[in-house]
PARO-219852 format. One line per field, with one value per residue (C-alpha): residue in one letter; residue number from 1; x, y, z. Coordinates in steps of 0.001 Angstrom, whole numbers, plus 500000, padded with zeros to 6 digits. Layout:
N
rest c(A|...)
nr c(NUM|...)
u c(X|...)
v c(Y|...)
w c(Z|...)
This chain:
308
rest c(M|S|L|K|I|N|N|R|T|L|G|I|L|F|A|I|L|L|V|I|V|I|F|F|V|F|V|D|S|G|K|N|E|R|T|F|R|Q|F|L|V|N|I|D|T|T|A|V|T|E|I|L|I|Y|P|K|S|Q|N|H|K|E|V|K|L|F|K|A|N|G|G|W|K|V|N|L|P|N|G|A|S|A|N|V|A|E|S|R|I|S|D|L|F|K|Q|L|I|A|I|L|P|K|R|L|A|A|R|D|E|A|K|W|N|E|F|Q|V|D|S|T|G|S|R|V|K|V|I|Q|G|M|D|V|T|L|D|L|V|I|G|R|F|S|F|Q|Q|P|R|T|M|N|T|F|V|R|L|Y|N|D|T|D|V|Y|E|V|D|G|F|L|D|M|T|F|N|Q|G|A|N|S|F|R|D|G|T|I|L|N|D|D|F|N|N|W|K|Q|L|Q|F|N|Y|P|A|D|S|S|F|Q|L|I|K|T|G|S|D|W|F|V|N|G|L|K|A|D|S|T|K|A|I|N|Y|L|R|R|L|S|Q|L|S|N|T|T|F|V|D|D|F|D|S|T|N|I|I|S|P|T|Y|L|L|N|I|S|T|T|D|L|K|F|I|E|L|K|G|F|V|N|E|D|H|Y|L|V|R|S|T|E|N|P|E|V|Y|F|D|G|N|S|V|G|K|T|I|F|V|S|K|S|E|F|L|P)
nr c(1|2|3|4|5|6|7|8|9|10|11|12|13|14|15|16|17|18|19|20|21|22|23|24|25|26|27|28|29|30|31|32|33|34|35|36|37|38|39|40|41|42|43|44|45|46|47|48|49|50|51|52|53|54|55|56|57|58|59|60|61|62|63|64|65|66|67|68|69|70|71|72|73|74|75|76|77|78|79|80|81|82|83|84|85|86|87|88|89|90|91|92|93|94|95|96|97|98|99|100|101|102|103|104|105|106|107|108|109|110|111|112|113|114|115|116|117|118|119|120|121|122|123|124|125|126|127|128|129|130|131|132|133|134|135|136|137|138|139|140|141|142|143|144|145|146|147|148|149|150|151|152|153|154|155|156|157|158|159|160|161|162|163|164|165|166|167|168|169|170|171|172|173|174|175|176|177|178|179|180|181|182|183|184|185|186|187|188|189|190|191|192|193|194|195|196|197|198|199|200|201|202|203|204|205|206|207|208|209|210|211|212|213|214|215|216|217|218|219|220|221|222|223|224|225|226|227|228|229|230|231|232|233|234|235|236|237|238|239|240|241|242|243|244|245|246|247|248|249|250|251|252|253|254|255|256|257|258|259|260|261|262|263|264|265|266|267|268|269|270|271|272|273|274|275|276|277|278|279|280|281|282|283|284|285|286|287|288|289|290|291|292|293|294|295|296|297|298|299|300|301|302|303|304|305|306|307|308)
u c(846990|844794|844614|848089|848694|846588|847376|851128|850215|847779|851004|853407|850764|850087|854145|854674|851799|853256|856169|854701|852433|856269|857231|854877|854391|858402|858449|855229|856732|860118|857912|856370|859787|862046|864429|866170|869224|869171|872602|873385|876156|879323|882594|885457|885595|888575|890267|888100|890907|888425|884511|883753|880443|877842|875855|872710|872833|876421|875727|876821|880558|882598|883286|886471|886599|889948|892238|895805|898194|895817|893077|890458|890396|887979|888881|887975|886961|890128|892258|893196|892317|891040|890760|887742|886219|886846|883180|882010|883453|881890|878781|878890|879652|876922|874672|876368|876289|872581|871129|868831|866414|863163|861159|862161|860585|860714|862800|862123|864521|861450|860882|864549|862955|860559|861762|865204|868184|868858|871647|869200|869937|872835|875958|878437|881507|883148|887166|889275|892696|892273|888368|885321|883345|880207|878833|875172|872699|870698|867306|864119|863042|859019|857404|855834|853411|854382|857309|859643|861608|862752|864419|864942|868800|869698|873033|874417|875333|871840|867999|866035|865425|865238|862677|865572|865786|866756|867260|870313|869682|870980|874234|875550|873137|876266|878926|882635|882267|879446|882343|884806|886176|884016|885008|886136|886462|886159|886419|885076|884337|884471|888349|888875|890065|889864|889653|891116|888922|891450|889851|890731|890968|889755|887526|889640|888297|889051|886485|887718|886588|887213|885264|882719|881790|882490|883902|884688|887153|886346|882849|880482|879420|875600|876031|873789|874842|878138|877262|875879|878098|880968|879041|878040|881330|882955|880809|881296|881311|880287|880760|880867|884657|886163|888969|889836|891491|895200|896599|899269|896634|896485|899140|897706|893817|891932|889686|891919|890534|892924|891721|893402|892753|893185|895223|896956|895499|896347|893367|893294|890234|891523|889636|890828|889128|889639|888042|887764|886738|886289|888010|888321|891222|891432|893834|891253|891700|894637|894569|890900|889420|885633|883409|883365|879993|878587|880579|882562|879467|879116|882606|884104|881433|881863|881736|878055|877501|878085|876757|873758)
v c(571028|568385|571471|572587|568518|568688|571273|570033|566860|568206|569916|567191|565470|568135|568635|564491|564616|567904|566020|562571|565073|567136|563863|562034|565188|565205|561624|561788|564635|563407|560391|562767|563849|562172|559592|559213|560289|563765|563350|560292|561531|562278|562551|564923|564964|566675|563438|560509|558081|555387|554903|551194|550466|547518|548179|545693|546151|544718|541808|543052|543447|545941|548758|550582|554488|555633|558410|558621|561255|563874|562708|559785|556130|553844|550263|548058|544524|543278|544515|548240|551774|554428|558365|559589|563285|565106|566565|563078|562956|565757|565373|561780|563887|566484|563726|561870|564734|565312|562356|563805|561981|563214|560612|557126|554801|551057|550298|546527|544770|542466|545331|545520|543241|545258|548667|546602|547555|543892|541953|543135|546417|548349|549467|552448|552178|555389|555581|558363|556521|553940|554256|553709|556557|555817|552036|552837|550119|551857|550897|551244|554960|555580|558480|560928|564040|566686|564778|564162|560972|559409|556489|554279|553629|552432|552703|549014|548508|550161|548564|551854|552468|556100|557677|560975|562809|561500|559037|557379|554327|556911|558064|554383|551888|552057|549873|551053|552363|555176|556432|556609|559773|559781|562802|562800|566609|569938|573224|576212|576422|580272|579766|577584|578804|575551|571775|569320|566478|563843|560749|557981|558763|562519|562835|565422|568911|571993|573962|577645|580186|583879|586570|584837|583046|579363|578201|574621|574331|577943|577376|579578|576803|576975|578725|577413|573686|574605|575932|572867|570393|572404|572921|569328|568817|570375|569218|565451|562947|559030|555619|553207|552006|549353|548031|544509|544576|543991|547224|546243|546534|550336|551810|554296|555809|555907|558961|562280|565349|568199|571276|574495|577130|580646|579818|577427|574675|571140|569106|565865|563670|559971|556572|553633|551066|547118|544207|543959|547241|550636|552423|556477|558271|562010|564023|565357|561845|560003|556917|555733|554157|554809|552667|554598|553123|554534|558448|557829|559596|562511|563194|562021|563924|564597|567949|568018|568467|571715|572722|574870)
w c(278128|275920|273157|273197|272939|270055|268047|268334|266643|264301|263317|263118|261114|258401|257985|257316|254916|253129|252764|251408|249056|247713|247838|245025|242988|241905|241649|239175|237196|236709|235575|232669|231823|228531|229864|226505|225120|223816|221823|219959|217882|219576|217801|216842|213204|212595|214561|212901|211423|210134|209249|208764|207175|206618|204483|204225|200638|200283|202870|205852|204476|205684|203665|205072|204464|206199|205970|204582|203586|204421|202046|202231|200889|200111|200181|197078|197237|194815|197708|196203|197503|195670|196645|198409|197450|200727|199904|199923|203388|204797|203610|205771|208725|208429|207655|210811|213301|211818|214026|216939|218501|217379|219792|221146|219264|221643|224795|223974|222218|220925|219044|217132|214325|213490|213138|211076|213902|214750|212310|209055|209874|208175|210758|211526|213649|213723|215126|216650|217063|218540|220109|218738|219494|217374|216815|215322|213770|211332|210437|208213|207437|207876|205584|207148|205637|204503|202981|205737|205598|209033|210177|213152|214962|217773|219256|219436|222736|223870|223779|222909|219305|218538|215131|213768|210499|207455|205081|206648|204115|200850|202541|204691|202731|199923|198727|198003|194778|196375|198166|195649|193931|190182|189017|185186|185278|187452|186028|184505|181329|180689|181207|177695|174808|172406|172132|169786|169167|167625|166387|164161|160084|159416|161824|164343|164553|167054|168979|169020|171023|169313|171397|172618|170188|169373|165662|164278|161840|160894|161314|163689|165975|167271|170632|172479|171634|172176|175728|176863|175363|177454|180595|180810|180594|182603|185647|184272|186753|187105|188918|187030|187430|185990|187849|186499|182990|181767|182022|178857|176896|177429|174907|172846|173043|170362|171122|172454|173604|174742|175845|176496|178699|179730|183123|181838|182552|181521|180538|178995|178295|176362|175248|175028|172457|172190|171735|175712|176998|175871|178565|179680|181792|182518|184076|186354|187892|186686|188777|187894|184726|183610|181349|178491|176602|179619|179004|176292|174340|176868|175852|172630|170188|166232|164826|163838|167660|167493|164529|162971)
């Protein structure tokens, strides 16, 4: 009888000890598992209606991107709005979706300043209709070998700080002008057949394509010089926008370049020069005036540019 009791007691004790061991094994393994977020960004890019950015480079003044009439616009500091290239928005979304935690850098608010994810960081808010679907603080970047750029981020309403891939400052720590459509010309120069340069006095000339060669007022152009100019001009963009000027002074252009194409596309570049401004305007982006001091020399060249 005594032996049976002892065996029964030992069995019970063994069972209890087994339960305790299993419990601590599971608890301990849970501590070793990742307990931080696997995803920070969950947005439907097709449903996004606004993106609000508060860049530290602009003293956290709001940069508002918003969807309008099937496209995107950005509010400017002067109260007007300007077009945003679709490619710019697409790249911005790709950058956001690619934000994935690599490691948990801190879980303490006292560390926010060290990683610049406190009030000093840039802030990004993504809005879908009436809902804020992302509110992110972008902090300082870190450089790791081999040639890897990382950025520290924090969800605005969370304490945890994460390290993620990429140099996010390049995209989000920018002013309104960096999001504007800076296209001056975007076309295939292989479809061009004639360029008419209309200048003051007697300096006007024509660049005409005959067969595979280009001619300047009947003289054969240096093919390398001609192709280099055409290639550069055909993919020309700039961010030196001019918004504040008296439009009544913009009457007739001082410089004019008309481009005729085989596909009957109308391309015209104008340069307006007066005592106050040198402005450039393109039919490819007619709502925008560019600083001619920055791009004028690239567009309005002399005929010697093409001659041997």
